DOVEXGU-498347 format. One record per residue (C-alpha): residue in one letter; residue number from 0; x, y, z. Coordinates in pm, 1 decimal. Last residue first. Layout:
BEGIN
R residuo num        X        Y        Z
R       A NUM        X        Y        Z
...
END
This chain:
BEGIN
R residuo num        X        Y        Z
R       X 299  -9347.7   -800.2   -876.8
R       X 298  -9651.8   -649.6   -597.4
R       X 297  -9822.1   -410.6   -777.8
R       X 296  -9876.2   -596.8  -1161.8
R       X 295  -9921.7   -955.0   -977.3
R       X 294 -10270.2   -752.8   -785.2
R       X 293 -10368.2   -577.0  -1100.0
R       X 292 -10357.3   -909.3  -1298.7
R       X 291 -10528.9  -1043.8  -1059.0
R       X 290 -10811.2   -763.9  -1021.3
R       X 289 -10779.4   -747.2  -1430.2
R       X 288 -10827.9  -1148.0  -1445.1
R       X 287 -11142.8  -1153.8  -1205.8
R       X 286 -11292.5   -922.5  -1410.9
R       X 285 -11226.6  -1052.7  -1770.1
R       X 284 -11339.6  -1376.2  -1546.5
R       X 283 -11667.9  -1222.3  -1458.9
R       X 282 -11701.5  -1058.1  -1785.0
R       X 281 -11647.6  -1387.6  -1985.8
R       X 280 -11852.2  -1562.5  -1765.8
R       X 279 -12185.0  -1350.9  -1799.9
R       X 278 -12128.6  -1314.6  -2197.7
R       X 277 -12281.8  -1697.2  -2229.7
R       X 276 -12610.9  -1577.2  -2067.8
R       X 275 -12605.7  -1213.6  -2368.1
R       X 274 -12750.7  -1479.4  -2599.6
R       X 273 -13092.7  -1485.6  -2436.8
R       X 272 -13145.9  -1133.3  -2486.1
R       X 271 -13221.8  -1115.8  -2864.6
R       X 270 -13102.4   -846.4  -3037.4
R       X 269 -12741.9   -821.6  -2902.8
R       X 268 -12524.6   -606.1  -3139.5
R       X 267 -12417.1   -371.6  -2896.2
R       X 266 -12413.0   -623.4  -2657.3
R       X 265 -12141.6   -834.4  -2828.2
R       X 264 -11889.3   -497.5  -2936.3
R       X 263 -11886.7   -462.1  -2507.4
R       X 262 -11772.3   -792.3  -2510.2
R       X 261 -11546.8   -764.0  -2727.3
R       X 260 -11364.9   -466.0  -2562.0
R       X 259 -11454.9   -636.7  -2256.9
R       X 258 -11219.2   -969.1  -2418.9
R       X 257 -10915.9   -679.9  -2421.9
R       X 256 -10930.0   -507.5  -2120.3
R       X 255 -10771.0   -813.7  -1955.4
R       X 254 -10447.7   -701.6  -2091.7
R       X 253 -10467.9   -343.2  -1951.4
R       X 252 -10366.5   -586.0  -1593.7
R       X 251 -10007.7   -537.6  -1705.8
R       X 250  -9992.2   -155.0  -1578.1
R       X 249  -9806.8   -184.1  -1313.0
R       X 248  -9562.2   -427.4  -1442.4
R       X 247  -9514.9    -17.9  -1644.7
R       X 246  -9314.2     99.1  -1308.3
R       X 245  -9419.9    386.8  -1130.5
R       X 244  -9692.0    405.0  -1020.5
R       X 243  -9937.3    638.5   -782.1
R       X 242 -10186.7    870.6  -1021.9
R       X 241 -10116.7    672.3  -1322.6
R       X 240 -10245.7    335.6  -1189.2
R       X 239 -10532.0    496.5   -991.4
R       X 238 -10643.7    690.0  -1299.9
R       X 237 -10668.1    328.3  -1502.9
R       X 236 -10861.8    212.1  -1224.3
R       X 235 -11078.0    424.0  -1250.9
R       X 234 -11131.6    502.4  -1651.5
R       X 233 -11174.3    116.3  -1669.0
R       X 232 -11443.8    106.1  -1411.5
R       X 231 -11597.1    387.1  -1598.9
R       X 230 -11596.9    225.8  -1895.0
R       X 229 -11730.3    -85.3  -1796.4
R       X 228 -11992.9     75.7  -1555.7
R       X 227 -12131.2    276.2  -1832.1
R       X 226 -12149.5     71.1  -2121.8
R       X 225 -12428.1   -112.7  -1865.9
R       X 224 -12557.9    189.4  -1800.2
R       X 223 -12579.9    235.1  -2208.4
R       X 222 -12709.9   -174.8  -2243.7
R       X 221 -12983.7    -97.6  -1983.7
R       X 220 -13128.5    232.1  -2140.2
R       X 219 -13202.5     71.9  -2422.0
R       X 218 -13388.9   -262.0  -2250.1
R       X 217 -13550.0    -66.1  -2062.0
R       X 216 -13510.8    112.6  -1736.8
R       X 215 -13705.3    -36.3  -1489.9
R       X 214 -13692.9   -373.9  -1587.1
R       X 213 -13304.9   -297.0  -1596.7
R       X 212 -13290.4   -161.1  -1267.3
R       X 211 -13542.0   -468.9  -1201.8
R       X 210 -13862.2   -458.3  -1113.6
R       X 209 -13963.4   -864.7  -1044.7
R       X 208 -14362.1   -850.1  -1166.1
R       X 207 -14330.3  -1161.6  -1299.2
R       X 206 -14351.9  -1128.3  -1631.3
R       X 205 -14110.3   -821.6  -1615.2
R       X 204 -13853.8  -1062.0  -1420.3
R       X 203 -13956.7  -1294.1  -1769.6
R       X 202 -13875.1   -992.4  -2005.1
R       X 201 -13601.3   -878.1  -1814.9
R       X 200 -13384.6  -1210.4  -1771.5
R       X 199 -13088.1  -1152.9  -2033.5
R       X 198 -13082.1   -785.3  -1893.6
R       X 197 -13078.7   -829.8  -1563.7
R       X 196 -12760.5  -1128.7  -1579.9
R       X 195 -12576.3   -817.9  -1760.6
R       X 194 -12701.8   -557.6  -1448.9
R       X 193 -12542.7   -842.4  -1217.6
R       X 192 -12224.3   -829.1  -1426.0
R       X 191 -12216.9   -496.7  -1469.9
R       X 190 -12262.7   -421.7  -1105.6
R       X 189 -11917.8   -645.4  -1031.2
R       X 188 -11719.2   -439.8  -1324.9
R       X 187 -11907.8   -128.1  -1106.4
R       X 186 -11754.8   -278.4   -780.2
R       X 185 -11425.9   -355.9   -932.8
R       X 184 -11379.7    -31.6  -1008.6
R       X 183 -11546.2    177.5   -735.1
R       X 182 -11266.1    -45.7   -530.5
R       X 181 -10981.0     27.1   -790.1
R       X 180 -11081.1    380.2   -771.0
R       X 179 -11175.9    394.6   -365.3
R       X 178 -10768.7    280.8   -340.3
R       X 177 -10721.9    685.8   -309.1
R       X 176 -10826.8    673.7      3.4
R       X 175 -10605.7    436.5    195.2
R       X 174 -10774.9    391.1    526.3
R       X 173 -10642.8    303.9    814.8
R       X 172 -10560.9    -33.7   1017.6
R       X 171 -10305.3   -174.8    795.0
R       X 170 -10451.0   -513.3    706.7
R       X 169 -10810.6   -522.6    796.6
R       X 168 -10799.8   -182.4    669.2
R       X 167 -10656.9   -310.0    331.9
R       X 166 -10981.9   -569.3    327.9
R       X 165 -11187.5   -277.4    427.7
R       X 164 -11140.1    -59.7    134.1
R       X 163 -11139.4   -337.6    -93.0
R       X 162 -11392.2   -571.3    -33.9
R       X 161 -11663.6   -263.0    146.3
R       X 160 -11605.3    -57.6   -149.5
R       X 159 -11631.7   -332.6   -436.1
R       X 158 -11836.5   -656.2   -381.5
R       X 157 -11998.0   -511.0    -69.0
R       X 156 -12140.0   -132.9   -210.2
R       X 155 -12142.2   -183.9   -575.9
R       X 154 -12303.5   -491.7   -473.5
R       X 153 -12566.2   -381.2   -281.7
R       X 152 -12615.4    -34.0   -521.2
R       X 151 -12657.1   -308.2   -798.4
R       X 150 -12964.8   -513.3   -632.0
R       X 149 -13151.6   -165.5   -534.2
R       X 148 -13372.9   -241.9   -809.1
R       X 147 -13731.9   -285.1   -624.4
R       X 146 -13678.3   -678.5   -670.2
R       X 145 -13324.4   -672.5   -549.4
R       X 144 -13474.7   -502.8   -276.0
R       X 143 -13656.4   -762.2    -94.2
R       X 142 -13936.9   -642.1     95.7
R       X 141 -14185.9   -941.4     72.5
R       X 140 -13955.5  -1126.8    221.0
R       X 139 -13595.1  -1319.3     18.0
R       X 138 -13492.8  -1183.7   -348.4
R       X 137 -13202.7   -956.0   -175.9
R       X 136 -13302.9  -1007.7    219.4
R       X 135 -13069.5  -1287.7    224.0
R       X 134 -12731.1  -1139.4     84.0
R       X 133 -12856.5   -802.7    254.8
R       X 132 -12871.7   -971.3    606.5
R       X 131 -12538.5  -1135.6    531.1
R       X 130 -12358.5   -809.1    486.0
R       X 129 -12542.6   -638.9    742.1
R       X 128 -12362.1   -885.8    987.5
R       X 127 -12047.2   -876.2    864.5
R       X 126 -12083.3   -465.7    865.6
R       X 125 -12181.6   -461.3   1219.8
R       X 124 -11932.1   -770.5   1328.2
R       X 123 -11665.8   -530.6   1100.7
R       X 122 -11792.0   -160.2   1340.5
R       X 121 -11808.7   -341.1   1631.6
R       X 120 -11468.2   -496.5   1577.9
R       X 119 -11266.9   -143.9   1506.8
R       X 118 -11463.6    -24.9   1834.3
R       X 117 -11287.6   -299.5   2085.3
R       X 116 -10925.7   -242.1   1890.4
R       X 115 -10768.5   -424.5   2110.9
R       X 114 -10943.9   -800.6   2199.7
R       X 113 -10805.9   -893.5   1876.1
R       X 112 -10798.9   -635.7   1574.5
R       X 111 -10701.3   -798.3   1227.8
R       X 110 -10754.5  -1216.2   1348.1
R       X 109 -11066.9  -1133.3   1594.8
R       X 108 -11232.4   -927.3   1293.8
R       X 107 -11139.6  -1248.7   1088.8
R       X 106 -11276.2  -1550.1   1311.1
R       X 105 -11587.4  -1308.2   1310.8
R       X 104 -11603.5  -1336.1    969.5
R       X 103 -11592.0  -1684.9    947.4
R       X 102 -11812.8  -1732.3   1208.0
R       X 101 -12078.7  -1486.6   1044.6
R       X 100 -12006.5  -1709.2    672.9
R       X  99 -12015.3  -2087.8    905.8
R       X  98 -12415.8  -1872.3   1037.5
R       X  97 -12527.4  -1828.6    690.5
R       X  96 -12438.6  -2128.4    542.5
R       X  95 -12638.1  -2319.4    763.7
R       X  94 -12949.8  -2053.9    720.6
R       X  93 -12922.4  -2076.5    396.2
R       X  92 -12874.0  -2463.2    373.7
R       X  91 -13182.5  -2507.2    638.3
R       X  90 -13374.0  -2258.1    451.5
R       X  89 -13316.0  -2516.1     88.5
R       X  88 -13388.2  -2838.2    247.7
R       X  87 -13732.5  -2737.7    340.3
R       X  86 -13790.1  -2567.6    -17.8
R       X  85 -13694.7  -2841.0   -160.7
R       X  84 -13305.2  -2926.4   -377.1
R       X  83 -13296.7  -3092.2   -728.1
R       X  82 -13678.6  -2979.9   -777.5
R       X  81 -13608.1  -2796.1  -1057.1
R       X  80 -13738.1  -2444.3   -973.2
R       X  79 -13547.7  -2525.0   -578.6
R       X  78 -13232.8  -2602.1   -768.1
R       X  77 -13236.6  -2330.9  -1071.0
R       X  76 -13207.4  -2385.0  -1458.4
R       X  75 -12888.5  -2249.4  -1577.7
R       X  74 -12993.9  -1916.3  -1789.3
R       X  73 -13344.9  -1811.8  -1918.4
R       X  72 -13664.8  -1852.9  -1706.9
R       X  71 -13979.9  -1919.8  -1889.0
R       X  70 -14079.6  -2240.8  -1761.7
R       X  69 -13990.3  -2047.4  -1404.4
R       X  68 -13783.0  -1899.6  -1168.7
R       X  67 -13959.2  -1609.9  -1109.5
R       X  66 -14234.1  -1815.0   -941.7
R       X  65 -14244.2  -1632.9   -560.9
R       X  64 -14080.5  -1931.7   -401.2
R       X  63 -13809.1  -1975.6   -668.4
R       X  62 -13665.5  -1641.7   -690.0
R       X  61 -13680.1  -1614.2   -369.1
R       X  60 -13500.3  -1967.6   -294.0
R       X  59 -13278.2  -1977.8   -589.9
R       X  58 -13161.7  -1550.4   -494.3
R       X  57 -13072.9  -1742.4    -75.5
R       X  56 -12880.6  -1990.5   -195.1
R       X  55 -12669.6  -1743.5   -441.1
R       X  54 -12658.6  -1508.2   -140.1
R       X  53 -12539.7  -1733.8     76.7
R       X  52 -12309.8  -1827.9   -191.5
R       X  51 -12208.6  -1492.3   -217.8
R       X  50 -12161.8  -1424.6    139.6
R       X  49 -11961.6  -1775.2    179.5
R       X  48 -11690.5  -1710.7    -39.2
R       X  47 -11631.4  -1344.1     89.4
R       X  46 -11629.1  -1466.9    442.2
R       X  45 -11351.7  -1757.7    324.2
R       X  44 -11138.8  -1538.8    129.0
R       X  43 -11153.4  -1289.8    404.4
R       X  42 -10981.0  -1567.2    645.4
R       X  41 -10763.3  -1675.5    398.7
R       X  40 -10602.3  -1310.6    373.4
R       X  39 -10614.7  -1229.5    792.9
R       X  38 -10453.6  -1577.2    813.8
R       X  37 -10147.8  -1490.8    525.1
R       X  36 -10082.6  -1179.2    679.2
R       X  35 -10040.0   -852.0    440.9
R       X  34  -9875.0   -520.1    518.6
R       X  33  -9579.1   -316.5    352.5
R       X  32  -9800.0    -93.5    138.7
R       X  31  -9729.3   -307.7   -166.2
R       X  30  -9873.9   -608.6     33.7
R       X  29 -10151.1   -365.1    111.0
R       X  28 -10258.6   -273.0   -175.8
R       X  27 -10269.3   -656.6   -269.7
R       X  26 -10446.0   -758.9    -88.7
R       X  25 -10744.8   -447.2   -109.5
R       X  24 -10741.8   -602.6   -459.4
R       X  23 -10749.1   -977.5   -374.7
R       X  22 -11016.1   -955.1   -162.4
R       X  21 -11190.7   -700.8   -399.0
R       X  20 -11176.8  -1018.1   -689.4
R       X  19 -11309.4  -1277.7   -439.5
R       X  18 -11677.1  -1226.3   -560.5
R       X  17 -11632.2  -1264.8   -949.8
R       X  16 -11370.1  -1574.2   -889.0
R       X  15 -11733.7  -1745.7   -726.6
R       X  14 -12052.9  -1680.5   -993.7
R       X  13 -11889.1  -1963.2  -1159.3
R       X  12 -11954.0  -2188.7   -843.7
R       X  11 -12377.0  -2109.0   -836.9
R       X  10 -12353.3  -2243.3   -506.6
R       X   9 -12715.6  -2401.9   -657.6
R       X   8 -12489.7  -2639.1   -870.3
R       X   7 -12323.6  -2725.1   -620.5
R       X   6 -12580.2  -2796.6   -349.0
R       X   5 -12711.0  -3012.1   -627.2
R       X   4 -12377.8  -3217.1   -701.1
R       X   3 -12348.3  -3311.1   -322.1
R       X   2 -12680.5  -3489.3   -320.3
R       X   1 -12969.8  -3426.9   -184.7
R       X   0 -13111.6  -3667.3     74.5
END
């Protein structure tokens, strides 16, 4: 029987703060506009964490059975690759996590809309199912979109736009269009984390036939893309605050830009992709810090 430590390793706990950044931003914008429900907040967090863990399990499984995770891989060892979890056990873990995440999503939808707003409930149910399918299909199956350079699109849409705009809608039952700016910022930072991961793994991915966007673009263009994502995210979130804020405390998240500046400098100077691994944690936690400070600034 596989131990809890192995499953916690496969869940990749260091990725979880990043995954809830969009929920924090969407929720705090809703609070600022006069909407909040602790039940919706908790269920939204649970659903998003479930999606991230599901994605991590599926990624571990998909890359493991395809041979992408091998002795040349950079970064922490994967559970399937290292033999900590068998193929059968990982399949069972994926199925169980998908079921629990779907149940959580259904509870979230019911808490937000009840039996009154049937069409809203249907739309969000379909979004939930789509997110679960997308989390699995990133690396699993013959047409895994992560092997065709489309992972960035999924991350931007689901962990940026859907997380922020969708969360706000669950509270307010309306779209707050200007929130597309911070939603895009969180989506771009989340895509930057994936891009950085793929920059680190570029050589092994290319040798294994995993055609990520980084493999398709090459090292130089991938770096330029990385800079564009981070600078674009900073631009969008600052523009939102300039357009909507009247107090300086709304800008305290700028403090979290400091590690991003040093991160960009290290990426510019990097010559060895393997040394990018520590930057993943820095970028993910910086994104979480931006989301948290952004929210604090809105509600204090």
